NUPAFI-126847 format. One record per residue (C-alpha): residue number from 1; x, y, z. Coordinates in pm, 1 decimal, decimal comma. Layout:
+-----+----------+----------+----------+
:   n :        u :        v :        w :
+-----+----------+----------+----------+
: NUM :        X :        Y :        Z :
...
+-----+----------+----------+----------+
//
This chain:
+-----+----------+----------+----------+
:   n :        u :        v :        w :
+-----+----------+----------+----------+
:   1 :    927,0 :    873,8 :    336,2 :
:   2 :    552,9 :    856,4 :    400,2 :
:   3 :    537,3 :   1207,6 :    542,0 :
:   4 :    688,1 :   1353,4 :    225,3 :
:   5 :    441,9 :   1175,0 :     -7,2 :
:   6 :    114,3 :   1316,6 :   -146,3 :
:   7 :   -180,1 :   1303,6 :     94,7 :
:   8 :   -340,4 :    964,0 :     33,1 :
:   9 :     -3,3 :    791,1 :     -4,0 :
:  10 :    120,4 :    957,1 :    316,1 :
:  11 :   -188,1 :    851,4 :    512,6 :
:  12 :   -175,9 :    497,0 :    375,1 :
:  13 :    192,0 :    458,0 :    461,2 :
:  14 :    146,0 :    596,1 :    812,2 :
:  15 :   -147,0 :    360,9 :    874,1 :
:  16 :     46,4 :     56,1 :    757,1 :
:  17 :    328,2 :    149,7 :    993,4 :
:  18 :     81,4 :    222,7 :   1276,1 :
:  19 :    -53,4 :   -132,6 :   1242,8 :
:  20 :    285,0 :   -279,8 :   1344,7 :
:  21 :    241,9 :   -431,6 :   1688,7 :
:  22 :    613,0 :   -406,2 :   1774,0 :
:  23 :    569,7 :    -29,7 :   1807,3 :
:  24 :    450,3 :    116,1 :   2136,7 :
:  25 :     79,0 :    198,6 :   2162,3 :
:  26 :    151,9 :    570,7 :   2199,0 :
:  27 :    361,1 :    575,6 :   1880,5 :
:  28 :     96,1 :    381,5 :   1690,3 :
:  29 :   -178,0 :    615,5 :   1813,4 :
:  30 :     26,0 :    919,7 :   1711,0 :
:  31 :     79,4 :    780,8 :   1361,3 :
:  32 :   -290,8 :    698,6 :   1323,8 :
:  33 :   -387,9 :   1051,4 :   1426,7 :
:  34 :   -134,9 :   1196,9 :   1184,7 :
:  35 :   -275,6 :    977,7 :    906,3 :
:  36 :   -627,0 :   1098,8 :    987,4 :
:  37 :   -511,6 :   1455,8 :    930,5 :
:  38 :   -333,5 :   1377,9 :    603,0 :
:  39 :   -645,3 :   1201,1 :    469,2 :
:  40 :   -800,3 :   1541,0 :    401,0 :
:  41 :   -547,7 :   1584,3 :    117,7 :
:  42 :   -673,7 :   1279,9 :    -75,9 :
:  43 :   -797,9 :   1353,5 :   -428,3 :
:  44 :  -1104,9 :   1128,5 :   -402,3 :
:  45 :  -1359,1 :   1201,5 :   -125,2 :
:  46 :  -1535,7 :    862,4 :   -130,0 :
:  47 :  -1477,2 :    504,9 :   -234,2 :
:  48 :  -1660,2 :    392,6 :   -546,4 :
:  49 :  -1736,7 :     63,9 :   -715,8 :
:  50 :  -1871,7 :    -50,3 :  -1048,5 :
:  51 :  -2248,6 :    -91,1 :  -1076,5 :
:  52 :  -2218,1 :   -300,8 :  -1392,5 :
:  53 :  -2284,5 :   -672,9 :  -1401,9 :
:  54 :  -2046,4 :   -724,4 :  -1693,2 :
:  55 :  -1703,6 :   -623,4 :  -1567,6 :
:  56 :  -1535,6 :   -434,5 :  -1851,5 :
:  57 :  -1165,7 :   -356,8 :  -1841,6 :
:  58 :  -1234,9 :      2,2 :  -1739,4 :
:  59 :  -1483,4 :    -91,2 :  -1469,0 :
:  60 :  -1250,2 :   -356,6 :  -1328,8 :
:  61 :   -950,3 :   -125,0 :  -1323,4 :
:  62 :  -1140,2 :    154,0 :  -1150,1 :
:  63 :  -1295,6 :    -79,4 :   -894,3 :
:  64 :   -952,5 :   -217,2 :   -804,8 :
:  65 :   -809,0 :    135,4 :   -789,1 :
:  66 :  -1078,2 :    247,0 :   -544,6 :
:  67 :  -1041,6 :    -88,0 :   -364,1 :
:  68 :   -707,7 :     31,7 :   -228,1 :
:  69 :   -912,3 :    242,2 :     20,6 :
:  70 :   -719,4 :    560,7 :    -53,8 :
:  71 :  -1016,5 :    798,0 :    -64,3 :
:  72 :  -1049,3 :   1054,2 :    214,8 :
:  73 :  -1338,4 :    880,0 :    392,2 :
:  74 :  -1181,4 :    532,3 :    386,7 :
:  75 :   -847,9 :    668,2 :    512,1 :
:  76 :  -1016,1 :    851,6 :    800,7 :
:  77 :  -1215,4 :    543,3 :    894,1 :
:  78 :   -903,7 :    325,0 :    874,0 :
:  79 :   -731,6 :    566,3 :   1113,1 :
:  80 :  -1024,2 :    538,1 :   1355,2 :
:  81 :  -1012,9 :    158,2 :   1338,0 :
:  82 :   -639,3 :    154,3 :   1411,3 :
:  83 :   -692,9 :    397,2 :   1700,0 :
:  84 :   -990,2 :    219,3 :   1859,7 :
:  85 :   -803,5 :    -55,9 :   2050,5 :
:  86 :   -521,6 :    186,7 :   2139,2 :
:  87 :   -721,2 :    485,2 :   2265,3 :
:  88 :  -1101,6 :    443,2 :   2242,0 :
:  89 :  -1169,3 :    801,6 :   2350,9 :
:  90 :   -946,6 :    944,2 :   2082,0 :
:  91 :  -1099,4 :    710,3 :   1823,1 :
:  92 :  -1441,6 :    845,0 :   1914,2 :
:  93 :  -1318,2 :   1204,1 :   1884,0 :
:  94 :  -1165,8 :   1135,6 :   1542,8 :
:  95 :  -1482,9 :    969,5 :   1418,4 :
:  96 :  -1678,5 :   1274,9 :   1534,8 :
:  97 :  -1455,6 :   1489,9 :   1311,7 :
:  98 :  -1550,4 :   1299,1 :    995,9 :
:  99 :  -1784,4 :   1528,4 :    798,8 :
: 100 :  -2143,5 :   1414,8 :    749,5 :
: 101 :  -2177,3 :   1198,8 :    441,4 :
: 102 :  -2313,1 :   1398,2 :    150,6 :
: 103 :  -2296,7 :   1158,4 :   -142,3 :
: 104 :  -2340,0 :   1319,6 :   -485,1 :
: 105 :  -2614,5 :   1218,9 :   -726,0 :
: 106 :  -2496,8 :    950,8 :   -971,2 :
: 107 :  -2622,1 :   1005,0 :  -1324,5 :
: 108 :  -2710,3 :    726,8 :  -1566,8 :
: 109 :  -2400,8 :    822,6 :  -1767,8 :
: 110 :  -2182,5 :    702,9 :  -1480,4 :
: 111 :  -2116,5 :    335,6 :  -1405,7 :
: 112 :  -1950,5 :    393,9 :  -1067,2 :
: 113 :  -2155,2 :    415,6 :   -745,2 :
: 114 :  -2047,4 :    503,4 :   -391,1 :
: 115 :  -1935,7 :    253,0 :   -127,7 :
: 116 :  -1953,0 :    371,8 :    233,8 :
: 117 :  -1981,7 :     30,6 :    402,1 :
: 118 :  -1662,2 :     76,2 :    601,7 :
: 119 :  -1790,7 :    400,2 :    756,7 :
: 120 :  -2097,7 :    228,4 :    902,2 :
: 121 :  -1898,4 :    -73,9 :   1018,0 :
: 122 :  -1673,1 :    166,3 :   1208,8 :
: 123 :  -1975,7 :    354,4 :   1344,9 :
: 124 :  -2100,3 :     31,4 :   1503,5 :
: 125 :  -1752,9 :    -49,3 :   1640,0 :
: 126 :  -1707,8 :    296,1 :   1794,1 :
: 127 :  -2058,2 :    283,4 :   1945,9 :
: 128 :  -1980,4 :    -52,9 :   2107,7 :
: 129 :  -1627,4 :     13,7 :   2232,0 :
: 130 :  -1560,2 :    388,5 :   2271,4 :
: 131 :  -1802,0 :    473,8 :   2553,9 :
: 132 :  -1774,2 :    404,9 :   2925,5 :
: 133 :  -2054,2 :    212,0 :   3101,6 :
: 134 :  -2162,5 :    540,1 :   3262,5 :
: 135 :  -2181,7 :    713,8 :   2923,0 :
: 136 :  -2378,1 :    422,9 :   2779,3 :
: 137 :  -2620,5 :    436,9 :   3072,2 :
: 138 :  -2665,5 :    812,7 :   3024,6 :
: 139 :  -2743,5 :    765,5 :   2654,8 :
: 140 :  -2428,5 :    919,9 :   2504,3 :
: 141 :  -2351,6 :    616,7 :   2286,1 :
: 142 :  -2709,9 :    603,7 :   2159,7 :
: 143 :  -2715,8 :    974,6 :   2073,1 :
: 144 :  -2378,4 :    945,1 :   1897,8 :
: 145 :  -2513,8 :    658,5 :   1688,7 :
: 146 :  -2855,8 :    810,7 :   1626,2 :
: 147 :  -2716,0 :   1137,5 :   1490,2 :
: 148 :  -2547,7 :    947,4 :   1207,6 :
: 149 :  -2838,6 :    715,4 :   1127,7 :
: 150 :  -3093,2 :    996,8 :   1111,6 :
: 151 :  -2916,7 :   1166,9 :    818,6 :
: 152 :  -2910,7 :    866,3 :    583,6 :
: 153 :  -3006,9 :   1003,3 :    242,5 :
: 154 :  -2861,5 :    775,9 :    -28,9 :
: 155 :  -2925,5 :    415,7 :   -135,8 :
: 156 :  -2553,9 :    351,9 :    -78,7 :
: 157 :  -2607,4 :    422,4 :    292,1 :
: 158 :  -2919,0 :    219,9 :    367,4 :
: 159 :  -2792,4 :   -140,4 :    374,2 :
: 160 :  -2472,3 :    -62,1 :    571,2 :
: 161 :  -2672,0 :    161,0 :    809,6 :
: 162 :  -2911,1 :   -126,2 :    883,1 :
: 163 :  -2614,4 :   -356,7 :    937,4 :
: 164 :  -2475,6 :   -102,3 :   1184,3 :
: 165 :  -2806,3 :    -94,7 :   1374,4 :
: 166 :  -2795,8 :   -472,5 :   1401,6 :
: 167 :  -2435,5 :   -482,7 :   1526,1 :
: 168 :  -2397,9 :   -167,6 :   1741,3 :
: 169 :  -2493,8 :   -340,6 :   2067,0 :
: 170 :  -2787,8 :   -107,3 :   2134,5 :
: 171 :  -3035,3 :   -163,2 :   2414,5 :
: 172 :  -3389,9 :   -254,1 :   2316,8 :
: 173 :  -3497,4 :    107,4 :   2362,3 :
: 174 :  -3196,9 :    231,1 :   2163,3 :
: 175 :  -3263,0 :    -22,6 :   1891,2 :
: 176 :  -3624,2 :     90,8 :   1862,8 :
: 177 :  -3514,9 :    455,3 :   1836,3 :
: 178 :  -3255,8 :    376,2 :   1568,9 :
: 179 :  -3512,0 :    178,5 :   1367,7 :
: 180 :  -3753,7 :    473,2 :   1387,0 :
: 181 :  -3482,3 :    711,2 :   1263,7 :
: 182 :  -3385,8 :    481,0 :    977,6 :
: 183 :  -3751,2 :    434,6 :    882,3 :
: 184 :  -3804,2 :    810,9 :    871,7 :
: 185 :  -3495,6 :    851,6 :    653,1 :
: 186 :  -3613,5 :    573,5 :    423,2 :
: 187 :  -3947,2 :    747,4 :    365,2 :
: 188 :  -3763,8 :   1058,0 :    240,1 :
: 189 :  -3508,5 :    888,2 :     14,2 :
: 190 :  -3571,7 :    930,3 :   -357,0 :
: 191 :  -3263,2 :    784,9 :   -516,1 :
: 192 :  -3069,9 :    823,9 :   -833,9 :
: 193 :  -3151,5 :    513,8 :  -1034,2 :
: 194 :  -2792,8 :    396,6 :  -1077,5 :
: 195 :  -2741,2 :    374,8 :   -700,3 :
: 196 :  -3094,4 :    248,9 :   -635,4 :
: 197 :  -3070,2 :    -42,7 :   -877,9 :
: 198 :  -2722,3 :   -145,7 :   -767,4 :
: 199 :  -2811,6 :   -142,3 :   -396,2 :
: 200 :  -3132,6 :   -349,2 :   -420,3 :
: 201 :  -2992,8 :   -698,3 :   -335,9 :
: 202 :  -2799,7 :   -587,0 :    -26,6 :
: 203 :  -3084,1 :   -366,5 :     89,9 :
: 204 :  -3345,7 :   -640,3 :     62,7 :
: 205 :  -3126,5 :   -877,9 :    261,5 :
: 206 :  -3070,7 :   -621,4 :    536,8 :
: 207 :  -3438,1 :   -517,1 :    554,1 :
: 208 :  -3533,4 :   -881,5 :    610,9 :
: 209 :  -3272,9 :   -912,4 :    885,8 :
: 210 :  -3397,0 :   -589,5 :   1048,6 :
: 211 :  -3758,6 :   -708,2 :   1047,3 :
: 212 :  -3654,6 :  -1037,2 :   1206,5 :
: 213 :  -3461,8 :   -850,6 :   1478,8 :
: 214 :  -3759,6 :   -619,2 :   1536,5 :
: 215 :  -3978,1 :   -921,8 :   1600,8 :
: 216 :  -3718,3 :  -1072,3 :   1834,3 :
: 217 :  -3689,7 :   -751,6 :   2036,6 :
: 218 :  -4060,0 :   -668,2 :   2041,5 :
: 219 :  -4026,4 :   -361,7 :   1817,1 :
: 220 :  -4318,2 :   -331,4 :   1569,5 :
: 221 :  -4178,4 :   -430,4 :   1226,4 :
: 222 :  -4464,0 :   -295,4 :   1013,7 :
: 223 :  -4329,0 :     63,3 :    987,5 :
: 224 :  -4009,4 :    -79,8 :    837,6 :
: 225 :  -4201,4 :   -283,9 :    580,2 :
: 226 :  -4428,7 :     11,8 :    501,2 :
: 227 :  -4133,7 :    250,3 :    452,0 :
: 228 :  -3953,3 :     -6,8 :    236,6 :
: 229 :  -4259,9 :    -49,2 :     16,2 :
: 230 :  -4288,1 :    327,9 :    -28,2 :
: 231 :  -3917,3 :    349,3 :   -110,1 :
: 232 :  -3939,3 :     74,5 :   -373,1 :
: 233 :  -4251,0 :    211,1 :   -543,8 :
: 234 :  -4122,3 :    570,7 :   -548,8 :
: 235 :  -3796,8 :    468,8 :   -713,6 :
: 236 :  -3930,2 :    195,1 :   -941,9 :
: 237 :  -4185,1 :    437,9 :  -1087,1 :
: 238 :  -3936,7 :    725,9 :  -1126,2 :
: 239 :  -3729,7 :    788,4 :  -1442,5 :
: 240 :  -3479,7 :    504,1 :  -1473,2 :
: 241 :  -3160,6 :    433,1 :  -1664,3 :
: 242 :  -3205,1 :    292,6 :  -2013,3 :
: 243 :  -2940,0 :     27,6 :  -1950,6 :
: 244 :  -3091,7 :   -125,1 :  -1636,3 :
: 245 :  -3166,3 :   -428,0 :  -1851,8 :
: 246 :  -2799,4 :   -522,6 :  -1841,3 :
: 247 :  -2942,2 :   -734,5 :  -1560,8 :
: 248 :  -3173,7 :   -941,5 :  -1785,9 :
: 249 :  -3525,9 :   -953,2 :  -1643,6 :
: 250 :  -3812,3 :  -1192,6 :  -1693,6 :
: 251 :  -4077,1 :   -921,5 :  -1685,3 :
: 252 :  -4274,9 :  -1135,6 :  -1439,9 :
: 253 :  -4317,9 :  -1099,9 :  -1066,8 :
: 254 :  -4528,6 :  -1360,3 :   -891,3 :
: 255 :  -4739,3 :  -1414,0 :  -1198,2 :
: 256 :  -4788,3 :  -1043,8 :  -1272,4 :
: 257 :  -4687,0 :   -943,9 :  -1622,8 :
: 258 :  -4517,9 :   -608,0 :  -1649,8 :
: 259 :  -4524,7 :   -387,5 :  -1958,6 :
: 260 :  -4155,0 :   -328,6 :  -2027,2 :
: 261 :  -3949,7 :   -609,6 :  -1868,5 :
: 262 :  -3780,2 :   -509,6 :  -1545,5 :
: 263 :  -3417,3 :   -578,3 :  -1472,7 :
: 264 :  -3342,2 :   -880,4 :  -1256,1 :
: 265 :  -3255,9 :   -674,8 :   -947,2 :
: 266 :  -3584,4 :   -485,6 :   -955,9 :
: 267 :  -3779,9 :   -802,8 :  -1028,3 :
: 268 :  -3615,3 :   -981,8 :   -736,1 :
: 269 :  -3669,4 :   -686,2 :   -502,2 :
: 270 :  -4043,4 :   -686,6 :   -577,6 :
: 271 :  -4063,1 :  -1063,9 :   -537,4 :
: 272 :  -3879,6 :  -1041,4 :   -204,2 :
: 273 :  -4113,3 :   -770,5 :    -78,6 :
: 274 :  -4431,7 :   -945,3 :   -190,3 :
: 275 :  -4332,0 :  -1287,7 :    -59,7 :
: 276 :  -4116,0 :  -1220,8 :    246,1 :
: 277 :  -4134,4 :   -859,2 :    368,0 :
: 278 :  -4500,4 :   -769,5 :    318,1 :
: 279 :  -4735,3 :   -799,0 :    613,2 :
: 280 :  -5104,6 :   -710,6 :    657,2 :
: 281 :  -5252,1 :   -468,2 :    577,5 :
: 282 :  -4979,2 :   -378,4 :    324,1 :
: 283 :  -5066,9 :   -473,5 :    -32,6 :
: 284 :  -4834,9 :   -645,8 :   -281,0 :
: 285 :  -4651,0 :   -418,5 :   -521,0 :
: 286 :  -4854,2 :   -422,8 :   -841,7 :
: 287 :  -4743,1 :   -389,1 :  -1202,9 :
: 288 :  -4859,2 :    -32,0 :  -1251,5 :
: 289 :  -4668,9 :     81,6 :   -941,2 :
: 290 :  -4337,6 :    -44,9 :  -1075,1 :
: 291 :  -4352,5 :     94,5 :  -1428,1 :
: 292 :  -4082,8 :    358,7 :  -1487,5 :
: 293 :  -4211,3 :    701,0 :  -1586,4 :
: 294 :  -3925,1 :    733,3 :  -1834,8 :
: 295 :  -3613,1 :    560,8 :  -1961,9 :
: 296 :  -3315,9 :    783,3 :  -2030,2 :
: 297 :  -2939,0 :    771,8 :  -2009,7 :
: 298 :  -2691,0 :    487,5 :  -2025,0 :
: 299 :  -2342,2 :    431,5 :  -1890,3 :
: 300 :  -2055,9 :    561,5 :  -2099,6 :
: 301 :  -1684,4 :    492,8 :  -2082,5 :
: 302 :  -1713,8 :    119,6 :  -2020,0 :
: 303 :  -1535,2 :      7,0 :  -2334,1 :
: 304 :  -1161,3 :     32,0 :  -2363,3 :
: 305 :   -894,3 :    -15,8 :  -2628,4 :
: 306 :  -1090,1 :    157,3 :  -2901,6 :
: 307 :   -807,4 :    375,3 :  -3030,5 :
: 308 :   -606,9 :    273,8 :  -3335,5 :
: 309 :   -285,6 :    260,5 :  -3133,2 :
: 310 :   -429,1 :     35,3 :  -2862,2 :
: 311 :   -589,2 :   -204,8 :  -3108,8 :
: 312 :   -265,6 :   -238,9 :  -3304,5 :
: 313 :    -73,3 :   -322,4 :  -2986,8 :
: 314 :   -344,6 :   -563,1 :  -2874,9 :
: 315 :   -312,5 :   -750,8 :  -3207,0 :
: 316 :     65,2 :   -772,5 :  -3163,0 :
: 317 :     18,9 :   -907,0 :  -2811,8 :
: 318 :   -230,1 :  -1169,2 :  -2931,6 :
: 319 :     24,3 :  -1286,4 :  -3189,1 :
: 320 :    258,4 :  -1363,5 :  -2898,8 :
: 321 :     -7,3 :  -1574,8 :  -2730,1 :
: 322 :   -191,6 :  -1740,0 :  -3020,1 :
: 323 :    -85,9 :  -1865,5 :  -3363,2 :
: 324 :   -270,4 :  -1786,5 :  -3686,6 :
: 325 :   -516,6 :  -2070,3 :  -3621,2 :
: 326 :   -608,2 :  -1931,2 :  -3280,2 :
: 327 :   -423,2 :  -2203,5 :  -3088,5 :
: 328 :   -225,5 :  -2106,4 :  -2780,2 :
: 329 :    147,5 :  -2082,7 :  -2849,4 :
: 330 :    319,6 :  -2358,9 :  -2645,8 :
: 331 :    592,9 :  -2269,7 :  -2398,8 :
: 332 :    857,2 :  -2439,2 :  -2615,6 :
: 333 :    787,8 :  -2185,8 :  -2893,5 :
: 334 :    816,2 :  -1899,1 :  -2644,9 :
: 335 :   1172,7 :  -2012,3 :  -2577,0 :
: 336 :   1282,9 :  -1969,4 :  -2939,3 :
: 337 :   1488,7 :  -1672,9 :  -3059,3 :
: 338 :   1219,0 :  -1572,8 :  -3308,0 :
: 339 :    950,9 :  -1547,3 :  -3036,3 :
: 340 :   1194,1 :  -1355,1 :  -2813,6 :
: 341 :   1256,6 :  -1107,2 :  -3096,2 :
: 342 :    882,3 :  -1059,4 :  -3141,3 :
: 343 :    843,2 :  -1004,9 :  -2767,9 :
: 344 :   1123,7 :   -748,4 :  -2759,2 :
: 345 :    972,5 :   -568,9 :  -3058,2 :
: 346 :    638,6 :   -559,0 :  -2875,6 :
: 347 :    802,0 :   -408,9 :  -2564,1 :
: 348 :    966,9 :   -146,6 :  -2782,4 :
: 349 :    638,9 :    -65,8 :  -2959,4 :
: 350 :    460,5 :    -37,1 :  -2626,0 :
: 351 :    727,8 :    202,3 :  -2504,4 :
: 352 :    703,0 :    406,1 :  -2825,4 :
: 353 :    325,3 :    447,9 :  -2792,7 :
: 354 :    306,4 :    823,3 :  -2764,4 :
: 355 :    151,6 :    951,7 :  -2442,1 :
: 356 :   -198,5 :   1088,1 :  -2487,6 :
: 357 :   -301,6 :   1427,8 :  -2355,6 :
: 358 :   -609,8 :   1555,2 :  -2178,1 :
: 359 :   -899,8 :   1319,9 :  -2096,4 :
: 360 :   -751,2 :   1039,1 :  -2308,7 :
: 361 :   -443,0 :   1015,2 :  -2084,7 :
: 362 :   -615,6 :    813,8 :  -1810,8 :
: 363 :   -769,6 :    573,0 :  -2061,1 :
: 364 :   -435,3 :    513,2 :  -2231,1 :
: 365 :   -269,9 :    463,4 :  -1892,5 :
: 366 :   -513,2 :    182,1 :  -1804,4 :
: 367 :   -465,2 :     17,6 :  -2142,2 :
: 368 :    -87,1 :     43,0 :  -2139,8 :
: 369 :    -55,3 :    -89,5 :  -1784,6 :
: 370 :   -287,2 :   -379,5 :  -1870,8 :
: 371 :    -69,4 :   -474,2 :  -2169,4 :
: 372 :    245,5 :   -456,4 :  -1957,8 :
: 373 :     85,3 :   -667,7 :  -1684,3 :
: 374 :    -34,8 :   -928,9 :  -1936,1 :
: 375 :    310,7 :   -950,8 :  -2089,8 :
: 376 :    483,4 :   -986,5 :  -1751,8 :
: 377 :    244,2 :  -1267,7 :  -1665,2 :
: 378 :    330,7 :  -1438,0 :  -1992,3 :
: 379 :    708,6 :  -1425,0 :  -1948,9 :
: 380 :    910,8 :  -1674,3 :  -1744,3 :
: 381 :   1020,9 :  -1574,6 :  -1395,1 :
: 382 :   1357,8 :  -1436,5 :  -1293,2 :
: 383 :   1567,8 :  -1234,2 :  -1536,2 :
: 384 :   1347,8 :  -1327,9 :  -1830,3 :
: 385 :   1097,6 :  -1068,8 :  -1714,2 :
: 386 :   1339,2 :   -788,5 :  -1640,4 :
: 387 :   1329,0 :   -597,6 :  -1973,8 :
: 388 :    949,4 :   -577,6 :  -1968,3 :
: 389 :    946,1 :   -488,4 :  -1598,8 :
: 390 :   1200,0 :   -211,5 :  -1646,6 :
: 391 :   1001,8 :    -71,2 :  -1937,6 :
: 392 :    688,4 :    -70,7 :  -1723,4 :
: 393 :    866,4 :     95,0 :  -1429,3 :
: 394 :   1010,9 :    362,5 :  -1654,7 :
: 395 :    661,3 :    432,0 :  -1783,7 :
: 396 :    512,9 :    446,8 :  -1432,3 :
: 397 :    783,9 :    685,6 :  -1315,2 :
: 398 :    720,9 :    912,0 :  -1612,6 :
: 399 :    341,9 :    899,1 :  -1603,0 :
: 400 :    289,3 :   1028,8 :  -1248,8 :
: 401 :    306,0 :   1382,2 :  -1390,0 :
: 402 :     23,6 :   1311,5 :  -1634,4 :
: 403 :   -343,1 :   1402,3 :  -1565,0 :
: 404 :   -425,8 :   1068,3 :  -1399,8 :
: 405 :   -599,2 :   1014,0 :  -1067,8 :
: 406 :   -339,1 :    925,4 :   -807,8 :
: 407 :   -521,0 :    611,7 :   -697,6 :
: 408 :   -522,8 :    490,4 :  -1058,4 :
: 409 :   -152,6 :    557,4 :  -1097,4 :
: 410 :    -73,3 :    367,2 :   -777,3 :
: 411 :   -273,1 :     53,9 :   -864,5 :
: 412 :    -19,4 :   -107,0 :  -1104,5 :
: 413 :    261,4 :     -2,1 :   -868,1 :
: 414 :     82,4 :   -152,1 :   -568,8 :
: 415 :     -6,8 :   -470,5 :   -756,9 :
: 416 :    345,2 :   -523,8 :   -890,6 :
: 417 :    504,3 :   -468,3 :   -550,9 :
: 418 :    252,4 :   -706,0 :   -396,3 :
: 419 :    326,7 :   -975,6 :   -655,6 :
: 420 :    697,2 :   -937,5 :   -585,3 :
: 421 :    629,2 :   -970,1 :   -213,9 :
: 422 :    446,5 :  -1297,7 :   -273,1 :
: 423 :    723,9 :  -1441,8 :   -495,6 :
: 424 :   1040,6 :  -1226,6 :   -490,1 :
: 425 :   1261,1 :  -1482,8 :   -669,7 :
: 426 :   1040,2 :  -1464,8 :   -980,1 :
: 427 :   1134,3 :  -1102,4 :  -1048,8 :
: 428 :   1513,8 :  -1110,1 :  -1073,7 :
: 429 :   1684,5 :   -786,5 :   -968,9 :
: 430 :   1370,9 :   -575,1 :   -995,5 :
: 431 :   1283,9 :   -579,9 :   -620,1 :
: 432 :   1609,5 :   -403,3 :   -535,7 :
: 433 :   1560,2 :   -155,6 :   -819,0 :
: 434 :   1215,8 :    -69,2 :   -684,3 :
: 435 :   1365,4 :     12,8 :   -344,5 :
: 436 :   1601,3 :    258,5 :   -514,7 :
: 437 :   1350,6 :    397,5 :   -763,8 :
: 438 :   1392,2 :    761,4 :   -859,8 :
: 439 :   1019,8 :    798,3 :   -789,5 :
: 440 :    982,3 :    854,5 :   -414,3 :
: 441 :    633,5 :    697,7 :   -397,8 :
: 442 :    745,4 :    377,3 :   -571,3 :
: 443 :   1042,5 :    355,7 :   -332,1 :
: 444 :    808,1 :    419,1 :    -36,9 :
: 445 :    571,2 :    136,3 :   -129,5 :
: 446 :    858,9 :   -103,3 :   -196,0 :
: 447 :    995,9 :    -22,2 :    150,6 :
: 448 :    652,2 :    -58,2 :    309,6 :
: 449 :    620,0 :   -408,0 :    166,7 :
: 450 :    941,0 :   -501,7 :    348,6 :
: 451 :    850,5 :   -335,1 :    677,9 :
: 452 :    472,7 :   -390,4 :    684,6 :
: 453 :    391,7 :   -664,8 :    431,3 :
: 454 :     29,5 :   -710,1 :    332,2 :
: 455 :   -145,7 :  -1046,4 :    367,9 :
: 456 :   -179,4 :  -1241,6 :     44,5 :
: 457 :   -556,0 :  -1190,1 :     27,5 :
: 458 :   -513,7 :   -811,4 :     32,4 :
: 459 :   -277,5 :   -830,4 :   -264,9 :
: 460 :   -492,1 :  -1076,3 :   -460,3 :
: 461 :   -794,5 :   -845,4 :   -426,9 :
: 462 :   -610,6 :   -588,0 :   -638,4 :
: 463 :   -541,6 :   -824,1 :   -928,2 :
+-----+----------+----------+----------+
//
């Protein structure tokens, strides 16, 4: 079933099967290698996450969709991690086949930034465990690691790359060389502001940890602090997004008043540098060094349910939950025939909502799935939920042919199947119907949950 599915679904299914310890190591290794190959067919090259502090419905949905780790890079790295304890040499070869990370520029119009943390975690693991003592002594592990640290070029890479340096098990000489490579890369990195601003907290934390480890190992820490200062000033004084102030700032850093108030992340990054990272003869970052040269661009697409159709359905849903005074409808009312009729009419109206075309299709899909999910959560368990569940499943089966990213389409499927796995008795006959769905991907994921069930925390992360 997995082999006949589209690329990211095939790779995901093969990896879940490969994780089953009752299979022989050779079978598991073969499945992991096969999954690595199928990962190239994934629609999305990299994992992304929302850079926004306020989690809108769109941002939350997209972050959960990407959180399934079904992008090409995450799938390849997952295959390497499955392979590592089974065949370290093959894991190293597979990791070597992952293309160099070339993360695109993120404009201020976009609210999604790149997340490559798992790649660097795997880089450290492979460096520690996929080389023989002889190869380590001859410097092969260090060169393997160094090649991938030296090409860091995006804010999304810096914090996880530092974490990899700290956890790769390098010798003191290797550590010093990796720090020098990272420092050189840091001096050259002029970021897009969306990625720069989002990455500041994690980066500051990792820079502090790196400086502490430099001191412990006898590696001079000042080049790191100097490169970090240059990186901050270059990016703070560059053109910046007009909506950075979604992180409300005080406009003050250690008593220095800034012209336009800075966002909280920038303010905290300067405070951290001036108080904890800076060392003589480096000077504190001053107000004029952190003033943006321009403010332009703001995130679009954050707001959802702005269409007439969505707002009308949202009002009907609210009438099921709240009375005219805004008080929550008690469960005893939800058991009456009148409330049941209203609920059934809402399900029918949701089903009759005509499918949008073009760019609006993905937005409507998120909104419609959210309304279905809210309704299913409102209804009592068992057969009481079945009409709404069937309507949702019929919609999911029909919508896979629409212009929607595959990872977005899978999210409500994956979440529903996970919820059923956690509490199968609460969903009546639906679990069996999922196994026999006319959509092969839905049937695959229902079968996977039986054969290779996910831990509860993995399911809850998608909700």
